[in-house]
C-alpha positions in Angstrom: 22.9 125.0 69.7 21.3 128.4 70.6 21.6 130.2 73.9 18.3 130.2 75.5 16.7 132.9 77.5 17.3 131.1 80.9 16.3 132.5 84.3 18.5 131.3 87.3 17.3 131.6 91.0 17.4 129.9 94.4 14.5 127.3 94.6 11.9 127.3 97.1 11.3 124.5 99.4 8.2 123.7 97.6 10.0 123.5 94.1 12.4 121.1 95.4 10.2 118.1 94.4 10.5 118.8 91.0 14.0 119.6 91.2 14.8 116.3 92.6 12.5 114.5 89.9 14.7 116.1 87.2 18.0 115.3 88.9 16.8 111.4 89.1 15.4 111.3 85.6 19.1 112.8 84.2 20.9 110.5 86.8 19.1 107.4 85.2 20.0 108.5 81.5 23.6 109.7 82.0 25.0 108.5 85.3 23.4 105.1 86.2 25.0 103.5 83.1 28.4 104.2 84.9 27.4 102.8 88.2 26.8 99.4 90.0 23.5 98.5 91.6 25.0 99.7 94.8 25.9 103.1 93.5 22.4 103.8 91.9 20.9 102.9 95.3 23.2 105.0 97.4 22.2 107.9 95.0 18.5 107.3 95.2 18.7 106.9 99.0 20.7 110.4 99.1 18.3 112.4 97.0 15.3 110.8 98.8 17.0 111.5 102.3 14.7 114.5 103.3 17.5 116.0 105.8 20.1 115.9 103.3 18.1 117.4 100.7 17.0 120.4 103.3 20.6 120.8 104.3 21.5 121.8 100.3 20.8 125.2 98.6 19.0 124.4 95.5 19.1 126.7 92.4 17.0 126.0 89.2 17.5 127.1 85.5 14.0 128.0 84.0 13.1 128.4 80.4 9.8 130.2 80.6 8.1 128.0 83.3 10.1 124.8 82.6 12.8 123.5 85.0 15.8 123.1 82.6 18.7 122.6 85.3 19.5 122.2 88.8 22.4 122.7 91.0 22.4 122.2 94.8 25.3 122.9 97.0 26.2 123.0 100.6 29.0 124.5 102.9 27.7 127.9 101.8 27.9 127.0 98.0 31.4 126.0 98.3 30.6 122.3 97.4 28.6 121.3 94.4 26.3 118.2 95.3 24.0 117.7 92.7 24.5 119.5 89.2 22.2 118.1 86.5 20.7 119.3 82.9 18.7 117.2 80.8 20.2 115.8 77.7 18.2 117.9 75.3 19.4 120.9 76.9 23.2 120.2 77.1 25.6 122.5 75.3 23.1 125.4 75.5 24.9 127.2 78.6 22.6 126.2 81.2 25.2 124.5 83.0 27.6 127.7 83.1 24.5 130.1 84.1 23.9 127.8 87.1 27.5 127.7 88.0 28.0 131.1 87.7 24.6 131.8 90.1 26.5 129.8 93.1 29.9 131.6 92.4 27.8 135.0 92.9 26.7 133.8 96.3 29.8 131.4 97.8 32.0 132.5 100.6 35.3 131.4 99.6 37.6 131.4 96.6 37.5 127.5 96.2 34.5 125.5 95.2 34.7 121.8 95.1 32.8 118.7 93.7 32.9 115.0 93.4 32.4 114.7 89.6 30.9 111.8 88.0 32.6 110.0 85.3 29.9 111.4 82.9 30.6 115.2 84.0 34.4 115.3 84.3 34.6 117.1 80.9 31.9 119.4 81.7 33.4 120.4 84.9 36.9 120.7 83.1 35.5 123.2 80.6 34.1 124.9 83.4 37.5 125.6 84.9 37.8 122.9 87.3 40.9 120.9 88.1 41.4 117.1 89.3 42.5 117.0 92.7 42.9 113.1 92.7 41.9 110.1 90.7 38.8 108.3 90.4 37.5 106.9 93.6 34.5 104.5 94.7 32.6 104.9 97.8 29.3 103.0 98.5 29.5 102.3 94.4 29.4 106.1 93.6 32.2 106.7 91.3 33.7 110.3 91.3 36.7 112.5 90.7 37.3 114.9 93.3 37.9 118.2 91.6 38.1 121.9 92.7 37.6 125.5 90.9 39.8 128.4 92.0 38.3 131.8 91.8 40.6 134.5 90.6 39.1 136.8 93.4 37.1 135.5 96.5 33.5 134.9 96.2 31.8 137.8 98.4 31.5 137.0 101.8 28.1 137.2 103.8 28.7 140.2 106.3 
């Protein structure tokens, strides 16, 4: 697959609705098959919780005007809460560009994630390592992982 001309930038509040729609669509295609009904409902409740979504920093990857990937973080970009790229854009470097955008802005040398079963290999390719075995909480299956930067992220001084 070819690398695309993709711009990654932080999303404005009004753009979050499109981002959450993309997250839900990709979740249904790639994640939901690995989840129980409880897990699907827990995830749906999370992305429709306005306070929870407002606590996240969203970044979007755009090809021209089309949103082709989303990553959202909390704790000053040190924890990935959402990371979704539609299937027809997989293996084109979009996820890596999104991840690199948060690395530029994070305030610590470690980034964490609770990876879905589907995404474990993608996180390994980005350099994450498992910190525990797969767990299930409220129907959400995940493997805790972390990424150790060689040099600490810039501080917000």
